[in-house]
N, C-alpha and C positions, 0 to 999 in steps of 0.2 A: 670608676665607672663610666666617666668619659670611655676614655681609650677602648673600653670594650664595646662601646657603642660606635664607635667610627671605627672598625678592628671587622662590624659586624656589618655595616654600612657600605664598607669597603668589598666585600667578600659578595653583597648582592649582587653591587654593582658590575661586578668583574660577570660573572656568573649570567648578569642581564647581558650583557656590554656583546659577550663573546661566548655568544652558545655554542653549545658540542656540535662540533664535525658531523654528519652523518656515518652513517659504517660502512666502510667501502662494499661495494657489491659482490655476490659470492663470482670467483670467479665461473667459467665457462668451461665446460670439460671438456678435455681434448677431442674429435671423435674422428676417425681414422677410417672404419669401414662403414657402411650404409647400405642395409638389404630389402627392396621393398616389399616384402608379407602379402601379397595382395592375390594370393590363387585365392582363397576361400572368404573371400572381404566384397563385397558391392563397392564398385565404380562411382555410385549416383553420390554416397557420401564425399564429401568433398574434402574430409582428413585424410580418406582413405586417396584418392584417384595418382593416377598415375604424377598428372603438373601438381598436385601438389606434394608430390613425395619430391621432383626434383624439385621447385625450388625452398624445398628444406635441403637438400643435399647441397644445392647451392652456398649454403649459411655456412660453410664449415668451409675453411682454407685452407687446414689437415686434412681431409679425407683422401685416404690413399688405396679406397676399397670399390669401388659401387659396384650393388649385382642390381641389375634390374629384372623382377620376379615379372610373369605372364600377366600383360595389360596393352594397349593400342597405348605407344608412346609419340610425341612429336620430335623427331631425329634434332629439327632446328632446338630445341631445349637442353637434349642429354647435349651435344654439343657448348648451350653454352657454359654447363656444370664443370665440363669438363676444362674450358675459354677460365673459368672465375676460381675452378681449384685445380690448381697449377698441377699440384703435387700426387695426381692419384695416377697411381702405376698397375692395376687393375680393374680390369671393366670386363665385368661378365653380364651378359644376356643369357637368363634360362628362359629359355621362352618357349610354348606349342600354340600353335598359329598365329603367327606372326605378332610382331610385338611393335611395329611401329605404324604410324595413320594409314603411311603410302606405303606399301608394297618394296620401293623403290629408296625408302628411306634408307636404309642405308649405308648405299650408296654418300651422304655427307656424313655421315662419320668416318668414314676412311679415309674420305677427301679430308678429311679434320689430322685424321694420326699421321696423313701418308705428310702434312707439313711438318710433325717434327714439333709442336707448338705443346703435346703432351709426354710428359717422361712412362705415356706408358709399355708397360713390360711384360706384364699380359694382357691375352685378346681372346677369349673365348664366347663362341657362337653358339646353343643349340639348340636345337629343336626349331631353327628357322626357316617353316615350309614355302614361307614367300617366295621365295629366294628368286630372283626372277635369272635370263642368261647376263645381263650387265653384269652380275651379282660378283662371275669368276673373274671377272676383266678391271672392278674395280679392286677388290681383294689382288689381285696379281697387283695393280697398280702402284698399291699401296704398302706394297712388300719390297718393290723396287726399292721407292725411299726411304721409307723410313729408316730411322737409326741406331732403334731403341730395343724395339721388341724381344723378347727374349722369348718366346713362349704362345703358339698360337695354336689352342682346342677348337675343331668345330666336327661336332657330331650333329645324324639326323637330319645332315644338308642331303640335297638331289645333285652325288656325283658326276652325273651330264655335263657338270658346267664348271666343272675342275679341272678342267685339262688348262689355262691357261695359269693358274693357283700352281699347278703340277709344275707345270715347265718352270717358272721363274723359282721352285723350291731345289727344284733336281740341279740349278746352275749356278754359279758363286753370286747373280745377285741379290741373294740375302741373305748380306753378310752380316744380320746380329742375329737370328733368329737361332737358335739352341735343343730346343724340345719339340714337338711338331704332335697334336693330338689330329688324328682323323678315325673320328667313331658312327658304324654304323652311315655309311659316303654311300651306299648300295654300288660302294666300287664290286667286278667280277671281274672275272679271267683274264678280257681283254683290254680290260684296263691296270693290268700287272706289271705293263713293263713302261708307262708311265710313271708307275708309283716307284719297282725300284730302283731306275733312277738315279729317286730319290733315297731309298735305305742303302748303293751303292753308298752315299756319304761322301760327296766329292762336295763341299759347302760345308758350316760349322756345324750343322743340325748334329748333337747326341743322341736324342733320342726320339724319338720313333714309335708312336703304337696306331696301330692298323685295329683295333680290337669290333668285331661287329659286319665286317667285312666279308664276303665270299668271295679267300686268297684265293684257296685249294689249295693243291699241291702244284699247279702251273708257276704259279706268282710265288713258292718256296723255289723252284725249279733254276727263277730268273732273278732270284736274292743269291742264292748259292753261287751265281757265277763271278763272283767279285773275289778280288783282291782284298778292300778294304771293306769293313761294313759299320753301320753305327755305332756305338757303343751299347746302348740300349736299345731292346726290338721287345717290342711285347703283337702276341699275337693272337686272344683270345678268340673264341669262338670262330676260325675265320676258316673253319669246314678244310683244314689241308688235311688230314688225314693218314694213313700209316705212310705213304708214300713223300708230300710235303715235308714229316720228321727224319725223312732219307740223308732228303737234301740240306733242310734246314745245320745238319748234323754233319754233312761236310765242310757247309759256313764256316761251321763253329772249327773245326780243326785249322782252314786255311782262314779266318780271319783274328781281328783280335778283342770282337765284343767281347764287355763284359756280363748282359745282362738279356737273358733271354726269357723269355718269359708265351709258352703254347697251353695253359691250361683251358679247358672247354674245349680241346677234339675231341675225346673221344680214340685215344690211338688203346692199339689191338698189343699185348706183348708183346708179338713178335719185332715193336718198332722201334719197341724202349732202345734193344741190344746197339741199336744205330748210334745213340747217345753216351750209350756208354763206354761203347766201346772211342769213339771221340773223346769223351773224359780224360780217359788217358792220354790222348796228346797233347788236347789244350791244357794252356798256361795263364791264359788273360780266362775264362767263365767267372766269376765270382757269386752272383745267383742265379737256377735253372727251377724253372717252376714245368711240370709235365703234367698236372692234370691232381687226381683226387688218390691216386695209391700205382704205388707198384707191388707186383705180387708173383708168384712163383707161375711161369721159372726163371725175372728176368733182378727178382733179388741178387740171388749171389752173384751173377753179372754188374750189376749197378756196385758190390761192396768191394766188388775189386778192384772197378774204375780208381773212387773209393779208396784205396789204398795207395794208388798212380799219381794219382790228382793230388795238386796241395796248395791250388788256387781260391776253387770254389768254399764258400763263405755258408752259402746256403743254399739244403735243397728240400724246396715248397713244394715237396711230395712224403706219403706217406710213403714208407719201406715196410712192406710186410713179413716179418724176421718170424723164420719157426725154426723148428730146431734141427741141430748142425752147421748151424748158421752165427754163432754167436763168437767161433774166436775169430771169426772174418770181423762182425760186430766190433769185434772191444780190440780189433790192430788199426781199423776206424778211427775208433776213442787214442788209439796209441800215437802211431806216426801226421794222423791229417790236423794238426794242429789250429788251422786257419780256418775248416769249420766251426759255426759259432751259434747254428740250427739245426735238429735233428727234430724228424716227426716220424711217428714209428709206431708198429703196435706189432704185438709179439701173440707168437701160439707157442709157446715152454714149456717145460717144468719149471718149478719153483728155484732148485736153487742156480738154473741157466739164466735166470728170473736176474736171481741175484748175484752173481758176477757181472752183469752188466748194471747194474746200479754201484757195486766196487769200481769197473773199471769208468763211470763216470765219475766218480770221486774224486779219480787221482786223476781226469782229462784237465787238462790245461784252460783250454781256447773254449771249451762250446757255451755256449752265456743262454740259450734256448731248448727247454730239452719237449716235446709235445709229447704224451701214451692216446693214442687214439681207444685203442683199446688192449684188455688183458685182464686172464678170466683168475690167472693164476699171483695176481697181484692181491692177493686177501691173505693168501697165506704170513704163515708165521714169520719164515727163513724170508721172504718179500719184505713185508714190513721192515721188520729189523736194518735187515741192510738199506733198505729207502729210506729209513732215517738217517744211518749212518753219512749218506753220500749227502741230505740234505743241507746237513752239522757243520761236515766236513769239508767240502764244493762251494771254495768259495768267490767260482768263479760263474757261476749259474746264478744268470737273472730275475728268468721265467721259467716256470715248469706247472707243463698241466696235463689232471689226468683227469679219473674223478671230481667232485665237488668237495667229498668227505678227505681228498688227498691235496689237493687247492688248500683248504680250512691246515694242515698241517703243514704243507709250503711256507702258511702266511705266520703258523706259532713258529717255525723253523728258526724261520727268518727273523720274530720278535730276542728268541734267545736268543741268537747268533750276535743281538745288539747287546744286550745284558752281558754277556758272556766273551766282547770283543775283543778283551785285555788276559782273556785265557786264551791261551794257545789250539788246545784239548777239551770241549768242553766236557763235563760226566754224561756219559753215554744214559748212565741209569738213571738220572736221576730224567730226564728226554727221553726217555720211553713209559718212564709213568706214567710224563704230563702228556706225552703225543698217544700215547698207547689207548688213555680211558677212554676214547670214543667205541671202544671197540672191544672193549674187557665181555660189554653186555653181551654183543655181536657173538665172542664164543664162548660164553657160559654160554647160548643157547645150540651154541651147534654142540658140543656136549654132550649137552640134555637126549639130544636126538639122537646123538650117538648109542649111548647111554638106553636109550629106549626099542632102538634097533636090535640092539642082543640082547635086550632079554625077550624082543619078540625071539 
């Protein structure tokens, strides 16, 4: 009895003298990206003010991306965040109507970046309308001194003050810059000579995006007058016209450009043949966007060019295929094994459409197929060929058509996973499961035909 009392006493004393240690504080979540969503919030509230946002951002040493939305900022506080967060690699100033308390506040940030104290890889400035004349000189000085920046994205600035920047970009002084985006900068044909020096690629630049500028045919003519070009050139909505596409086709023939995007430029059918002829001789281009569609009479020339070209992987333009062209299209699928993306619209009999699906079924390289429009796809022979293609083709990863057929594709993928061990899935079972949505439609069509015959 006495020993039991002693044990209880000792246990109580131990519990009293050695209190339980408090639980460890919860680990703070690692934050690598912050964005101030202040477009639709009142800055009078301290929780959503720019200063409060910058104060919060400075508390995360692992921050890698800082995106600042609309608001009037203190440039000194932005630099303070860059100093306290030494891992920041992306700085995005996405604003309208100015973002700093002073119009010249950007020069403070550019001066800090020029000192290479922040390992910045991407700098994006969009819609900074308060840029003054010193802005161009400060940006040029930063590009000369910085050794880490690989991507520069400028959008909506006044191109009149960009001459010092273009001069540096066209020279070997910008040693590390690889990607350049100059969108909606109010560049016009008289600026094209300076821009052409940048596009000619005498520096380390690999990609140039000039979308939304009035480059027109003169700029394209200057771009074509070179034996070397950047690897990726984007000229969307640049008013280049048919004459501009003619000069770009000459550039494609003589340079090693691998990606060319000239969408939203409203070409006529006559100018497409220039690019089709260039594709026959080019062995470097992998991506080409010519706009919305290629129709009669240029579809035969483009298909013929694709049978001779062996490098193009994606033609981001709709091909209008009509009766008589199916043989050439099937030849493209057979010989052009590097083609991975195809967008088409059909005006064909059901039998020719079924032969196309059979060709895709045996294709070894196609990864994505988009059918924009096709009237005969609801016929029974086309449905059967489509289902067989979806089940037997093992390289196709994306299929876009009507919403009903998107559902078919998803169901076929699920069945493929279930039957992954079977070399040839049972087509009858597949048709039974996938044709159920169409059975009611076919019965209604048969009833309508009977009523017509009775009448």
